[in-house]
C-alpha positions as CSV (number, residue, x, y, z in Angstrom):
1,S,0.0,0.0,-0.1
2,E,2.9,2.3,0.6
3,A,4.1,1.8,-3.0
4,Y,0.8,2.9,-4.2
5,V,1.1,6.3,-2.3
6,I,4.7,6.7,-3.6
7,T,3.6,6.0,-7.1
8,A,0.7,8.3,-7.0
9,A,2.8,11.2,-5.4
10,D,5.4,10.7,-8.2
11,V,2.7,11.0,-11.0
12,I,1.2,14.0,-9.3
13,S,4.6,15.6,-9.1
14,A,5.7,14.9,-12.6
15,A,2.5,16.4,-13.9
16,R,3.7,20.0,-12.9
17,P,5.4,22.0,-15.5
18,G,9.2,21.8,-15.1
19,A,9.2,18.8,-13.0
20,R,11.0,16.9,-15.5
21,R,13.9,18.1,-17.8
22,D,11.9,16.9,-20.8
23,T,8.9,18.5,-19.8
24,V,10.6,21.9,-19.4
25,E,11.9,21.9,-22.8
26,N,8.4,20.9,-24.3
27,Y,6.8,23.4,-22.3
28,I,9.0,26.4,-23.5
29,K,8.5,25.0,-27.0
30,R,5.0,24.9,-26.8
31,L,4.7,28.5,-25.3
32,A,7.0,29.7,-28.2
33,E,4.7,27.9,-30.8
34,L,1.6,29.5,-29.6
35,E,3.2,32.8,-29.7
36,R,4.6,32.1,-33.3
37,I,1.1,31.0,-34.5
38,A,-0.4,34.3,-33.5
39,M,2.2,36.6,-34.8
40,D,1.8,35.0,-38.3
41,F,-1.5,36.7,-38.8
42,P,-1.4,40.3,-40.1
43,G,-2.1,43.1,-37.8
44,V,-0.9,41.3,-34.6
45,K,1.5,43.6,-32.8
46,Q,2.5,41.3,-29.9
47,A,1.5,37.9,-28.4
48,Y,2.1,36.3,-25.0
49,A,1.4,32.7,-24.0
50,I,0.5,33.1,-20.2
51,S,-0.9,31.0,-17.3
52,A,1.3,28.0,-18.2
53,G,0.3,28.0,-21.7
54,R,-3.6,27.9,-21.0
55,E,-4.1,31.4,-22.4
56,L,-2.8,33.3,-25.4
57,R,-2.9,37.1,-25.3
58,I,-2.7,38.8,-28.6
59,F,-2.3,42.6,-28.9
60,V,-3.4,43.9,-32.3
61,V,-2.7,47.3,-34.3
62,P,-6.0,49.0,-33.7
63,E,-5.7,51.0,-37.0
64,K,-5.4,47.5,-39.0
65,V,-7.8,45.2,-37.0
66,D,-11.4,46.6,-36.2
67,D,-13.5,44.8,-33.7
68,F,-15.2,42.5,-36.1
69,R,-11.8,41.4,-37.5
70,A,-10.6,41.0,-33.7
71,L,-13.3,38.3,-33.2
72,E,-12.5,36.7,-36.6
73,L,-8.9,36.7,-35.7
74,A,-9.6,34.8,-32.3
75,R,-11.4,32.2,-33.9
76,E,-8.9,31.6,-36.8
77,V,-5.9,31.6,-34.3
78,A,-7.8,29.0,-32.0
79,N,-8.5,27.0,-35.1
80,R,-5.0,26.9,-36.2
81,I,-3.7,25.9,-32.7
82,Q,-6.2,22.9,-32.8
83,T,-4.7,21.7,-36.1
84,E,-1.3,22.5,-35.4
85,L,-0.4,21.7,-31.9
86,K,-1.0,18.9,-29.3
87,Y,-1.9,20.2,-25.8
88,P,-3.9,19.1,-22.7
89,G,-7.1,20.8,-21.8
90,E,-8.2,24.0,-23.5
91,I,-6.3,27.3,-24.5
92,K,-8.0,30.4,-24.2
93,V,-7.3,32.9,-27.2
94,N,-7.7,36.4,-26.0
95,V,-7.3,39.3,-28.5
96,I,-6.8,42.9,-27.3
97,R,-7.6,45.8,-29.4
98,E,-6.8,48.9,-27.3
99,V,-7.9,52.5,-28.4
100,R,-7.2,55.4,-26.2
101,A,-8.6,58.9,-26.5
102,V,-6.9,61.6,-24.2
103,E,-8.1,65.1,-24.0
104,Y,-7.4,67.8,-21.2
105,A,-9.8,70.3,-19.6
106,R,-8.1,73.6,-18.7
């Protein structure tokens, strides 16, 4: 019975990102692949894989990507991730289009 507890603890420990050397290399490669896929699309300024690769935040150039295109882009990136990568669980694709207007009252 003690062996079962040790085996279970080892399996749980190994599931953590970075617990094994091979896992670290695959983890970093997966994050880079997620960011590369997003950067392949026109209008993308920057992309960041966050939350251990469970979320991809894509920042776009607001003059090149309107609100409707941002929705399309999120869908297209998600579809491409599904076809090109193998990953556990799901990955949230978040497209951020930021426009700021500043005026001063004097």
